[in-house]
Backbone bond lengths (Angstrom), bond angles and torsions (degrees), N, CA, C in turn:
res aa  C-N    CA-C-N  psi(-1)  N-CA   C-N-CA  omega(-1)  CA-C   N-CA-C  phi
1 M - - - 1.449 - - 1.532 110.67 -
2 Q 1.330 117.14 -43.79 1.461 120.18 -178.82 1.523 111.50 -66.41
3 I 1.326 116.86 -35.19 1.463 120.33 179.49 1.523 109.76 -65.35
4 V 1.312 116.99 -42.19 1.460 121.02 178.80 1.527 110.01 -63.00
5 L 1.316 116.47 -42.05 1.466 120.26 178.56 1.525 111.48 -63.95
6 L 1.324 117.06 -40.06 1.460 120.53 177.05 1.521 111.45 -64.15
7 Q 1.328 117.41 -40.88 1.460 121.08 178.31 1.525 110.76 -63.72
8 K 1.312 116.94 -44.19 1.471 120.96 179.15 1.521 110.91 -64.80
9 S 1.325 116.55 -39.67 1.463 120.62 177.91 1.524 110.49 -62.16
10 R 1.316 116.30 -41.69 1.468 121.05 178.81 1.523 110.60 -63.98
11 E 1.325 116.99 -44.56 1.465 121.49 178.14 1.531 110.72 -59.44
12 L 1.327 116.35 -45.57 1.465 120.68 179.99 1.526 111.53 -66.26
13 Y 1.319 116.25 -35.90 1.469 120.94 177.60 1.527 110.06 -61.77
14 F 1.340 117.18 -49.67 1.459 120.21 -179.33 1.529 111.29 -66.77
15 R 1.315 117.80 -36.95 1.465 120.65 177.97 1.524 110.17 -64.20
16 S 1.311 117.26 -38.08 1.461 121.71 177.17 1.527 111.23 -63.59
17 I 1.327 116.14 -43.85 1.462 120.40 177.29 1.526 109.80 -62.29
18 A 1.332 116.65 -45.01 1.464 120.71 -179.47 1.527 111.21 -61.18
19 Q 1.317 117.07 -41.23 1.469 120.63 178.34 1.526 110.40 -61.62
20 H 1.310 116.47 -42.28 1.462 120.38 177.69 1.528 110.63 -62.49
21 Q 1.329 116.52 -41.39 1.457 120.45 179.68 1.530 111.80 -65.79
22 L 1.336 117.53 -37.55 1.465 120.32 175.46 1.522 110.47 -62.11
23 Q 1.315 116.37 -44.46 1.463 120.44 179.21 1.520 110.94 -63.91
24 S 1.319 116.82 -36.79 1.452 121.30 178.20 1.530 110.96 -61.72
25 M 1.334 116.70 -46.69 1.462 119.56 179.82 1.518 111.01 -67.19
26 A 1.317 118.14 -37.97 1.470 120.23 177.36 1.526 110.21 -60.14
27 G 1.320 116.29 -40.52 1.464 120.29 177.23 1.513 111.99 -64.07
28 Q 1.330 116.31 -40.00 1.461 119.89 178.77 1.527 110.76 -66.42
29 L 1.336 117.38 -38.93 1.463 120.53 179.43 1.528 111.40 -61.48
30 S 1.310 115.80 -32.90 1.462 119.05 -177.04 1.525 113.01 -68.65
31 V 1.334 118.12 -19.20 1.463 120.20 -178.64 1.530 113.52 -112.32
32 L 1.328 117.41 -10.36 1.460 120.00 -178.57 1.521 110.54 -87.02
33 I 1.299 115.91 137.90 1.462 120.35 179.73 1.526 110.82 -115.10
34 K 1.308 118.08 -46.92 1.458 122.10 -174.61 1.525 111.23 -85.28
35 Q 1.349 116.02 143.11 1.456 121.80 179.52 1.526 111.25 -60.61
36 A 1.329 117.41 -37.59 1.464 120.54 179.48 1.526 110.80 -61.78
37 E 1.323 116.56 -39.62 1.469 120.16 177.34 1.523 110.21 -65.25
38 L 1.329 116.37 -39.80 1.465 120.72 -179.79 1.524 110.47 -64.58
39 T 1.320 117.46 -44.00 1.464 121.54 179.65 1.523 110.72 -59.84
40 K 1.321 117.75 -45.35 1.465 121.80 178.49 1.525 110.54 -65.07
41 S 1.316 116.22 -41.69 1.458 120.55 -179.23 1.531 111.17 -63.43
42 I 1.323 116.97 -40.53 1.469 120.66 178.23 1.526 109.97 -65.04
43 A 1.334 117.45 -42.16 1.469 120.70 178.52 1.525 110.72 -61.51
44 D 1.330 116.96 -44.87 1.474 120.75 177.86 1.521 110.81 -62.80
45 W 1.330 116.32 -43.98 1.458 122.95 179.72 1.530 109.89 -59.47
46 N 1.337 117.21 -41.70 1.465 120.50 -179.40 1.519 112.34 -70.11
47 R 1.312 117.89 -30.20 1.476 119.20 174.29 1.529 109.44 -62.74
48 V 1.313 117.12 -42.02 1.470 121.20 178.16 1.529 109.97 -68.01
49 N 1.335 117.21 -42.44 1.467 120.36 177.97 1.516 111.05 -55.85
50 A 1.336 116.47 -43.62 1.464 120.95 -178.67 1.526 111.72 -65.50
51 M 1.334 116.95 -30.62 1.467 119.88 178.53 1.532 111.95 -77.83
52 L 1.332 117.22 -33.71 1.460 120.73 -173.33 1.522 114.71 -91.88
53 L 1.334 116.57 -28.70 1.461 120.76 -175.63 1.530 109.57 -123.04
54 P 1.330 117.76 139.63 1.465 119.42 178.07 1.531 109.89 -63.90
55 Q 1.323 116.19 119.99 1.470 123.31 -177.39 1.529 110.86 57.03
56 G 1.326 116.66 35.55 1.462 121.44 -177.40 1.519 112.49 -75.70
57 V 1.327 115.67 128.34 1.463 121.39 176.53 1.536 108.62 -149.71
58 G 1.318 114.54 140.46 1.455 119.41 -178.58 1.513 111.82 -124.51
59 S 1.319 114.66 165.62 1.459 120.13 176.35 1.520 108.79 -143.19
60 V 1.324 114.38 153.07 1.456 121.56 175.91 1.518 106.36 -127.28
61 S 1.321 116.39 127.21 1.459 120.18 177.76 1.526 108.89 -127.68
62 G 1.313 115.03 164.83 1.455 120.67 -179.82 1.505 111.24 102.02
63 Q 1.294 115.24 -172.04 1.457 121.67 176.89 1.516 108.19 -149.60
64 F 1.310 114.85 160.62 1.459 119.87 -176.93 1.519 109.59 -53.83
65 P 1.307 118.79 130.59 1.464 130.84 13.02 1.531 115.13 -101.89
66 V 1.356 117.91 8.12 1.465 119.87 -176.65 1.527 109.42 -120.11
67 Y 1.331 115.66 122.78 1.459 122.33 177.47 1.526 109.33 -126.99
68 E 1.323 115.88 152.42 1.457 121.19 170.52 1.518 107.48 -120.83
69 I 1.315 115.82 129.68 1.455 122.11 179.62 1.525 107.54 -113.33
70 D 1.334 116.09 125.46 1.465 122.00 176.37 1.520 108.23 -118.87
71 L 1.311 115.78 142.52 1.461 121.65 176.70 1.522 107.68 -139.04
72 V 1.342 116.31 122.69 1.466 121.15 -178.93 1.529 109.46 -123.71
73 W 1.316 115.84 156.79 1.466 121.44 177.08 1.524 108.91 -154.61
74 N 1.315 116.36 172.59 1.480 123.31 -178.48 1.520 112.49 56.96
75 G 1.332 117.79 35.75 1.458 120.76 174.94 1.512 116.02 83.84
76 A 1.328 118.61 1.04 1.463 120.59 176.71 1.533 108.72 -68.74
77 T 1.322 116.40 159.27 1.460 121.58 177.79 1.520 110.36 -112.47
78 Q 1.309 115.67 165.29 1.470 120.24 177.25 1.532 109.65 -58.98
79 A 1.333 117.64 -38.25 1.469 121.21 179.04 1.527 110.88 -62.64
80 D 1.337 116.82 -37.88 1.472 120.57 177.93 1.517 110.69 -58.17
81 C 1.309 115.97 -34.98 1.454 121.29 -174.16 1.531 112.07 -67.60
82 H 1.314 117.11 -19.05 1.455 120.38 -176.46 1.527 112.97 -107.59
83 L 1.333 116.44 11.69 1.456 120.12 174.78 1.522 109.72 -71.63
84 K 1.314 116.02 148.37 1.463 119.44 177.82 1.525 110.96 -67.02
85 E 1.321 116.63 -40.59 1.466 121.79 177.95 1.514 107.81 -94.64
86 K 1.325 118.14 107.61 1.463 122.16 -175.26 1.523 112.71 -107.01
87 Q 1.303 117.84 22.81 1.455 119.28 -179.53 1.519 110.34 -62.53
88 N 1.316 115.38 131.01 1.464 123.25 177.63 1.526 113.52 60.73
89 I 1.311 117.80 22.09 1.464 121.09 176.80 1.515 106.70 -99.19
90 T 1.308 115.11 129.81 1.457 120.36 -175.41 1.528 109.63 -96.04
91 C 1.318 114.47 79.46 1.452 120.31 178.07 1.526 109.80 -155.25
92 L 1.305 113.87 158.30 1.458 121.27 171.52 1.519 107.09 -134.85
93 S 1.311 115.68 146.28 1.452 121.53 179.48 1.518 107.72 -137.67
94 N 1.325 115.71 143.01 1.455 119.47 -178.32 1.517 109.22 -147.13
95 E 1.313 116.47 132.23 1.460 120.51 174.44 1.514 108.12 -98.42
96 I 1.334 115.35 132.81 1.461 121.99 -177.71 1.520 107.41 -114.65
97 L 1.315 116.46 127.46 1.463 122.03 175.75 1.524 107.94 -120.68
98 F 1.322 115.34 118.55 1.463 120.73 177.65 1.516 108.94 -94.95
99 V 1.297 115.77 130.72 1.456 121.22 -179.84 1.519 107.91 -94.85
100 E 1.326 115.11 128.12 1.466 119.09 -179.69 1.509 110.77 -81.32
């Protein structure tokens, strides 16, 4: 029972970190204008993802005003993140729409 609780706690811990990282990138998208700045920001963001999440890597797709941010860890793939059944998949995805 304790092992299961520890595993669930670990999963929730990483999911919490991932949620924070998604919010961080959404905030960065709101102030970035140039594609070069976005590319650098994504690279910096992924360095942090790799430090905070096991095998953590994120991606940003789309263009202003609609972006999709995906963040995966523990060996999940970007494709896994878009499956209808996401049980035990270690990813988060968020669509951001900026209103002009």
